[in-house]
C-alpha positions as CSV (number, residue, x, y, z in Angstrom):
1,A,-13.9,-0.4,-13.6
2,P,-16.1,2.4,-12.2
3,G,-17.7,1.8,-9.1
4,I,-15.2,-0.5,-7.5
5,T,-13.8,2.4,-5.2
6,P,-15.6,5.5,-4.3
7,E,-14.9,8.6,-6.3
8,A,-12.2,10.8,-4.7
9,P,-12.0,14.3,-6.0
10,E,-8.7,14.8,-3.9
11,I,-5.9,12.2,-3.7
12,G,-2.4,13.1,-2.3
13,P,0.0,14.3,-1.5
14,V,1.6,12.4,-4.4
15,R,5.1,11.4,-3.6
16,S,8.1,10.1,-5.3
17,A,8.8,6.5,-6.6
18,R,11.4,4.0,-5.1
19,L,12.5,0.9,-6.9
20,Y,10.5,-1.4,-4.5
21,F,7.4,0.7,-4.9
22,V,7.5,0.1,-8.7
23,Q,8.2,-3.6,-8.2
24,W,5.1,-3.8,-6.0
25,A,3.0,-1.9,-8.6
26,M,4.1,-4.2,-11.3
27,G,2.6,-7.2,-9.4
28,F,-0.8,-5.4,-9.5
29,G,-0.5,-4.5,-13.3
30,G,-2.3,-0.9,-12.8
31,M,-1.4,2.6,-13.4
32,Y,1.4,3.7,-11.0
33,V,1.1,7.5,-10.1
34,H,4.0,9.2,-8.5
35,A,6.1,12.5,-8.7
36,G,9.6,11.5,-9.8
37,G,11.7,9.1,-7.9
38,S,15.1,7.6,-7.4
39,P,17.2,6.9,-10.7
40,Q,16.5,3.0,-10.2
41,A,12.8,3.6,-9.7
42,L,12.5,5.9,-12.9
43,E,14.5,3.5,-15.0
44,L,12.4,0.6,-14.2
45,A,8.9,2.4,-14.2
46,Q,9.8,3.9,-17.8
47,S,11.1,0.6,-19.3
48,T,8.5,-2.1,-18.0
49,G,5.4,-2.9,-19.8
50,A,3.8,-4.3,-16.7
51,I,2.4,-0.9,-15.5
52,V,1.0,2.3,-16.9
53,D,3.5,4.9,-15.7
54,L,2.1,8.3,-14.7
55,D,5.0,10.6,-13.6
56,A,3.6,14.1,-12.4
57,L,7.1,15.6,-13.1
58,F,6.9,14.4,-16.7
59,R,5.8,17.5,-18.7
60,A,3.0,15.9,-20.7
61,S,1.4,14.3,-17.4
62,S,1.3,17.5,-15.5
63,I,-2.2,18.2,-16.7
64,Y,-3.4,15.5,-14.5
65,F,-2.1,17.1,-11.2
66,R,-2.4,20.4,-9.3
67,R,-0.7,22.0,-6.3
68,S,-2.5,22.8,-3.2
69,V,-1.9,26.3,-1.8
70,E,-2.6,25.2,1.7
71,R,0.5,23.0,2.0
72,A,4.2,23.5,1.5
73,A,6.1,21.6,-1.4
74,P,6.7,18.6,-1.7
75,H,3.7,17.7,0.3
76,N,1.1,19.7,-1.9
77,L,0.7,17.7,-5.1
78,Y,-2.7,16.4,-5.6
79,T,-4.7,14.5,-8.2
80,G,-8.2,12.7,-8.2
81,T,-10.3,10.2,-9.7
82,P,-11.5,12.2,-12.8
83,E,-7.9,13.2,-13.7
84,L,-6.7,9.6,-13.2
85,A,-9.7,8.3,-15.2
86,S,-8.5,10.9,-18.1
87,A,-4.9,9.7,-17.8
88,A,-5.8,5.9,-17.9
89,A,-8.0,6.6,-21.0
90,A,-5.1,8.6,-22.6
91,L,-2.3,6.2,-21.8
92,D,-3.7,2.8,-21.4
93,E,-3.0,0.2,-24.2
94,G,-6.2,-1.9,-24.0
95,E,-8.2,-4.3,-21.6
96,F,-6.7,-5.5,-18.5
97,S,-6.0,-9.2,-18.7
98,R,-4.1,-10.5,-15.6
99,P,-6.0,-13.4,-14.0
100,D,-3.2,-13.8,-11.5
101,V,-4.1,-10.3,-9.9
102,G,-6.1,-10.0,-6.7
103,F,-6.6,-11.6,-3.3
104,L,-9.0,-14.5,-2.3
105,F,-11.8,-13.5,-0.1
106,K,-14.0,-15.1,2.7
107,P,-16.9,-14.0,4.6
108,D,-16.3,-11.9,7.8
109,A,-16.1,-13.8,11.2
110,P,-19.5,-13.8,12.8
111,E,-20.0,-11.2,15.6
112,S,-20.1,-13.8,18.3
113,D,-16.5,-15.1,17.3
114,R,-15.0,-11.7,17.4
115,P,-12.7,-10.8,20.3
116,P,-13.7,-7.4,22.2
117,S,-10.4,-5.8,21.5
118,Q,-7.0,-5.9,19.9
119,Q,-4.2,-3.1,19.5
120,V,-1.5,-3.3,16.9
121,S,1.5,-0.9,17.0
122,Y,4.8,-0.7,14.9
123,F,7.4,1.9,13.9
124,F,9.6,1.8,10.9
125,L,12.7,3.7,12.1
126,Y,12.0,5.5,15.4
127,K,9.9,4.0,18.3
128,E,8.5,7.3,19.2
129,D,7.1,7.8,15.4
130,D,4.7,4.9,15.7
131,A,1.6,3.9,13.7
132,G,-1.2,1.4,14.6
133,W,-4.6,0.0,14.5
134,Q,-7.4,-0.4,17.1
135,Y,-9.8,-3.4,16.3
136,D,-13.5,-2.5,16.3
137,P,-15.5,-5.7,16.6
138,A,-18.8,-3.9,15.7
139,T,-17.7,-3.2,12.2
140,N,-15.0,-6.0,12.2
141,S,-12.4,-3.5,10.9
142,Y,-9.1,-1.8,12.2
143,L,-9.1,1.9,12.9
144,R,-5.8,3.6,12.2
145,L,-3.7,5.4,14.9
146,R,-0.8,7.8,14.4
147,R,1.4,8.3,17.3
148,G,-1.4,7.0,19.6
149,K,-4.1,9.2,18.1
150,P,-6.8,8.8,15.4
151,A,-5.4,9.1,11.9
152,R,-8.1,10.9,10.0
153,D,-8.7,11.5,6.2
154,A,-7.9,15.3,5.6
155,A,-10.9,15.5,3.1
156,T,-13.7,13.8,5.2
157,G,-12.4,13.9,8.6
158,E,-13.2,10.3,9.2
159,Q,-10.8,7.9,10.8
160,L,-8.9,5.7,8.4
161,R,-10.2,2.0,8.5
162,A,-9.1,-1.4,7.1
163,K,-10.5,-4.7,7.1
164,N,-7.2,-6.5,6.9
165,V,-3.8,-5.2,8.1
166,V,-0.7,-7.3,6.8
167,V,2.8,-6.6,8.3
168,L,5.6,-8.0,6.2
169,E,9.2,-8.3,7.2
170,V,11.4,-7.2,4.3
171,Q,15.2,-6.8,4.4
172,E,16.7,-3.5,3.7
173,A,20.0,-1.8,3.2
174,P,21.4,1.4,2.0
175,I,22.0,1.9,-1.6
176,P,25.7,1.7,-2.2
177,G,26.9,5.1,-3.2
178,D,23.6,6.7,-3.3
179,P,24.1,10.6,-2.9
180,K,20.8,10.9,-0.9
181,G,21.5,7.9,1.4
182,R,18.3,5.9,0.1
183,I,17.6,2.5,1.1
184,E,16.6,-0.5,-0.8
185,Q,14.1,-3.1,0.3
186,Q,14.2,-6.7,-0.9
187,V,10.4,-7.1,-1.9
188,I,11.1,-10.0,-4.4
189,G,11.4,-13.4,-2.7
190,T,9.7,-14.6,0.4
191,G,9.5,-13.7,4.1
192,K,7.8,-13.6,7.4
193,A,4.5,-11.8,7.8
194,R,1.7,-11.2,10.2
195,L,-2.0,-10.9,9.3
196,F,-4.4,-9.0,11.5
197,M,-8.1,-10.0,10.5
198,D,-11.3,-10.6,12.6
199,G,-9.3,-9.4,15.6
200,V,-7.0,-12.2,15.4
201,E,-3.3,-12.2,14.5
202,R,-2.0,-14.9,12.2
203,E,1.5,-16.0,11.2
204,V,1.6,-16.2,7.3
205,T,4.4,-16.0,4.7
206,W,4.6,-13.3,2.0
207,R,5.8,-14.3,-1.5
208,K,6.6,-12.5,-4.7
209,D,8.4,-14.6,-7.3
210,A,9.4,-11.7,-9.6
211,A,8.8,-8.0,-10.1
212,E,5.9,-8.8,-12.4
213,A,4.5,-11.4,-10.1
214,P,1.6,-10.6,-7.5
215,L,2.3,-10.3,-4.0
216,V,0.7,-13.4,-2.1
217,F,0.0,-14.4,1.4
218,V,0.4,-18.1,2.3
219,E,-0.7,-20.2,5.3
220,A,1.6,-22.9,6.8
221,S,-0.4,-25.4,4.7
222,G,0.7,-23.7,1.5
223,A,-2.8,-22.5,0.7
224,E,-3.3,-18.8,-0.3
225,V,-4.8,-16.8,2.7
226,R,-8.4,-15.7,2.3
227,L,-9.0,-12.0,3.4
228,N,-12.1,-10.1,4.3
229,A,-13.7,-8.2,1.7
230,G,-12.7,-4.6,1.9
231,P,-9.5,-2.4,2.3
232,V,-6.3,-4.2,2.8
233,W,-3.4,-2.3,4.4
234,I,0.0,-3.8,3.7
235,V,3.0,-2.5,6.0
236,A,6.7,-3.4,5.3
237,L,9.1,-3.2,8.3
238,P,12.8,-4.1,8.4
239,T,12.2,-6.4,11.3
240,L,8.9,-8.0,13.0
241,E,10.6,-6.9,16.4
242,N,9.1,-3.3,15.6
243,L,5.8,-4.8,16.0
244,S,3.9,-5.1,19.2
245,V,0.2,-6.5,19.8
246,S,-2.1,-6.3,22.8
């Protein structure tokens, strides 16, 4: 619905699909926007009815994308909310009816309960190529860092921020015989996760019962986690040992 998220005239760079991206997208039931992808990803994206598939490299879809002259390919493919709204109108089959999609929310922790600081850092493959978050109690949000420096939106110059950061541990392995050495992530099933919210770290479990099923976060009691209203940033690491908190 219009108005849920701000209008963004420039979204990108749009990159390629992987099987686990498509499986995650299917759980949200939206339009999945990508530029080509691995053979397994393309096969699933084109065959499933759980998403609206928008592939920039498919000739009929190219009208919804543009190349930036300021960046080198493949990091220069962009779209925007007006183009995506047009694509949704042209491709969509009807009203969205997935009552299972979406997270549960709660009010923010009161200011008096928020700790003065918290720093979260993690890496995917290489320790020196880390990302992280600095907790800001005044806004009760997390400010994104990349290699220790503020990560800024290229269009606005503002530091990226999220109200909730969830770090998942997902098993991964190289795809046997893949000519490009791609990896596969096991994103269907269940696993350990850490939730950073209100300046506090919580141990939770992630669960996704099937490709079409939503991704949910569960407390030890079995109840679904309630998040703070606002952006939710989800990270998938091969091991929680790559995560450090101070």
